[in-house]
C-alpha positions as CSV (number, residue, x, y, z in Angstrom):
1,X,77.8,133.1,94.3
2,X,76.8,135.2,97.4
3,X,79.6,137.0,99.2
4,X,79.0,135.1,102.5
5,X,79.4,131.7,100.7
6,X,82.5,132.9,99.0
7,X,83.9,133.9,102.4
8,X,83.0,130.5,103.9
9,X,84.7,128.7,101.0
10,X,87.8,130.9,101.3
11,X,88.0,129.9,105.0
12,X,87.3,126.3,104.2
13,X,90.3,126.3,101.7
14,X,92.5,127.9,104.4
15,X,91.4,125.2,106.8
16,X,92.3,122.5,104.3
17,X,95.7,124.1,103.8
18,X,96.2,124.1,107.6
19,X,95.3,120.4,107.7
20,X,97.7,119.6,104.9
21,X,100.5,121.2,107.1
22,X,99.8,118.4,109.7
23,X,98.9,115.4,107.6
24,X,99.5,114.3,104.0
25,X,96.1,114.4,102.3
26,X,95.2,112.8,99.0
27,X,94.1,115.6,96.6
28,X,90.4,114.6,96.5
29,X,90.3,114.6,100.3
30,X,92.0,118.0,100.4
31,X,89.4,119.3,97.9
32,X,86.5,117.8,100.1
33,X,87.7,119.8,103.1
34,X,88.3,122.9,101.0
35,X,84.8,122.9,99.7
36,X,82.8,121.9,102.8
37,X,81.8,124.9,104.9
38,X,82.3,123.7,108.5
39,X,80.6,126.9,109.7
40,X,77.3,125.4,108.6
41,X,77.8,122.3,110.8
42,X,78.5,124.0,114.2
43,X,76.1,125.8,116.6
44,X,75.4,129.4,115.8
45,X,77.4,130.6,118.9
46,X,80.5,128.7,117.9
47,X,80.8,129.8,114.3
48,X,83.6,132.2,115.0
49,X,85.7,129.0,115.9
50,X,84.4,126.9,113.0
51,X,87.7,127.1,111.0
52,X,90.1,126.4,113.8
53,X,91.4,122.9,114.5
54,X,89.3,122.7,117.7
55,X,86.5,120.2,118.5
56,X,83.3,122.1,119.3
57,X,80.2,121.1,121.5
58,X,76.9,120.1,120.0
59,X,73.5,119.3,121.5
60,X,73.1,116.1,123.6
61,X,76.5,116.3,125.2
62,X,78.1,115.5,121.8
63,X,80.9,117.1,119.9
64,X,81.9,117.9,116.3
65,X,85.4,116.5,116.1
66,X,88.5,118.5,115.4
67,X,89.0,118.9,111.7
68,X,92.4,117.3,112.1
69,X,90.8,114.2,113.6
70,X,88.3,114.1,110.8
71,X,91.1,114.4,108.3
72,X,93.1,111.6,110.0
73,X,90.1,109.3,110.1
74,X,89.2,110.1,106.4
75,X,92.7,109.6,105.1
76,X,93.1,106.3,107.1
77,X,89.8,105.1,105.6
78,X,91.3,105.1,102.1
79,X,88.0,106.1,100.5
80,X,89.1,107.0,97.0
81,X,87.2,105.0,94.4
82,X,84.9,103.5,97.0
83,X,81.2,103.0,96.3
84,X,79.6,102.7,99.8
85,X,80.7,103.9,103.3
86,X,78.8,103.2,106.5
87,X,79.3,105.8,109.2
88,X,78.4,105.0,112.8
89,X,77.6,108.3,114.6
90,X,76.4,111.1,112.2
91,X,76.6,113.9,114.8
92,X,76.6,117.2,113.0
93,X,76.9,115.6,109.6
94,X,80.3,117.2,108.8
95,X,82.2,113.9,108.4
96,X,79.4,112.5,106.2
97,X,79.5,115.7,104.1
98,X,83.2,115.3,103.6
99,X,82.8,111.6,102.6
100,X,79.9,112.5,100.2
101,X,82.4,114.4,98.0
102,X,84.8,111.4,97.7
103,X,82.6,108.3,97.6
104,X,79.4,107.4,95.6
105,X,77.1,106.7,98.6
106,X,77.3,107.4,102.3
107,X,75.1,105.6,104.8
108,X,75.2,107.3,108.2
109,X,73.5,106.4,111.5
110,X,72.7,108.6,114.5
111,X,71.2,107.6,117.9
112,X,70.1,111.1,118.9
113,X,67.1,112.1,117.0
114,X,67.6,115.9,117.3
115,X,71.1,115.7,115.9
116,X,69.9,113.5,113.0
117,X,67.1,116.0,112.1
118,X,69.6,118.9,112.1
119,X,72.1,117.0,110.0
120,X,69.5,116.0,107.4
121,X,68.4,119.6,107.2
122,X,72.0,120.6,106.5
123,X,72.3,117.9,103.8
124,X,69.1,119.1,102.1
125,X,70.1,122.8,102.4
126,X,73.5,122.0,100.8
127,X,71.9,119.9,98.1
128,X,73.7,116.7,99.1
129,X,71.8,113.8,97.6
130,X,74.1,110.8,98.1
131,X,73.9,110.7,101.9
132,X,71.4,108.2,103.4
133,X,70.7,108.8,107.1
134,X,69.0,106.6,109.7
135,X,67.9,107.0,113.3
136,X,69.1,103.9,115.2
137,X,71.8,102.5,117.5
138,X,74.7,102.4,115.1
139,X,76.3,99.5,116.9
140,X,73.8,97.4,115.0
141,X,75.0,98.7,111.6
142,X,72.7,98.9,108.6
143,X,72.3,95.4,107.2
144,X,69.9,96.4,104.4
145,X,72.8,97.8,102.3
146,X,75.6,95.7,103.5
147,X,78.3,94.7,102.7
148,X,80.2,98.0,102.8
149,X,83.6,98.6,101.4
150,X,84.4,101.0,104.3
151,X,83.0,101.5,107.8
152,X,83.8,104.5,109.9
153,X,83.1,104.3,113.7
154,X,82.8,107.9,114.9
155,X,82.7,107.2,118.7
156,X,85.2,105.6,121.0
157,X,84.7,102.0,122.0
158,X,86.7,99.3,123.8
159,X,85.8,96.8,121.0
160,X,84.2,97.0,117.6
161,X,80.9,94.9,117.6
162,X,81.4,91.7,115.6
163,X,78.3,92.2,113.5
164,X,79.9,95.3,112.0
165,X,82.8,93.2,110.7
166,X,80.0,90.9,109.3
167,X,78.7,93.9,107.3
168,X,82.2,94.8,106.1
169,X,83.0,93.6,102.5
170,X,85.9,91.2,101.9
171,X,89.0,93.4,101.4
172,X,87.2,96.3,103.2
173,X,88.5,98.7,105.8
174,X,87.0,99.7,109.2
175,X,88.3,102.7,111.1
176,X,87.5,103.1,114.8
177,X,88.8,105.0,117.9
178,X,89.7,102.1,120.3
179,X,89.9,102.8,124.0
180,X,93.1,101.7,125.5
181,X,93.3,102.7,129.2
182,X,93.0,106.5,129.2
183,X,93.9,106.8,125.6
184,X,91.9,106.5,122.4
185,X,93.8,105.1,119.3
186,X,92.5,105.5,115.7
187,X,92.8,101.9,114.6
188,X,92.5,100.5,111.0
189,X,91.0,97.1,110.7
190,X,91.3,95.2,107.4
191,X,89.2,92.2,106.4
192,X,91.2,89.7,104.4
193,X,90.0,86.1,103.7
194,X,87.7,86.2,106.6
195,X,90.3,87.3,109.1
196,X,90.7,90.8,110.6
197,X,94.1,92.5,110.7
198,X,94.6,95.8,112.5
199,X,97.1,98.6,112.7
200,X,97.3,101.7,114.9
201,X,97.1,105.1,113.2
202,X,97.4,107.6,116.0
203,X,95.7,109.1,119.1
204,X,92.4,110.9,119.0
205,X,89.5,112.0,121.2
206,X,85.8,111.0,120.7
207,X,82.8,110.8,123.0
208,X,82.3,107.1,124.0
209,X,79.7,105.0,122.2
210,X,76.3,104.6,124.0
211,X,73.7,102.0,123.7
212,X,70.1,102.6,122.5
213,X,68.5,105.8,121.0
214,X,67.4,109.2,122.4
215,X,64.2,110.7,121.0
């Protein structure tokens, strides 16, 4: 293994350890963070901050979320043993890469074409083969492969579109940052016998969801 990769993995393991100091992580989730090199998902000029707990800017006025937020969202998703996850908002691809090490298939949607191209290149470079990426408005979901056991909404929204609950499997879990006044609350929605139950997980910060696509 090249020295630079060993160094990135060492830093990734230290990041996972820092996350575990803040939140209880299931061992496979800890391992996913410890073996995913966040440095490869941030802009070149920001790589010196890649292993901090900070959110970092991307192209298109988007951000790569704080690793702590990604960890909270991932843990709340309860992804262990899951076959298929749908992610709304691929961004840099870091969240999808984390999930790809835990679940069998990840379906991710991005509305900004440049971000999606860059994310797909990262997946190819890293040899990740179980992520399926689509250019679209994620609020429409991805009906072709529904229903999904888990859905992760990676943008803040006042309300989750009803059609995403339609694409959620019975017994499934959807995680979304819900806007409540000036706050955003990570909220877990559970589909049970056709009804949706919800519970609050904690505060977060995401860019707000936008309609349409940007080429």
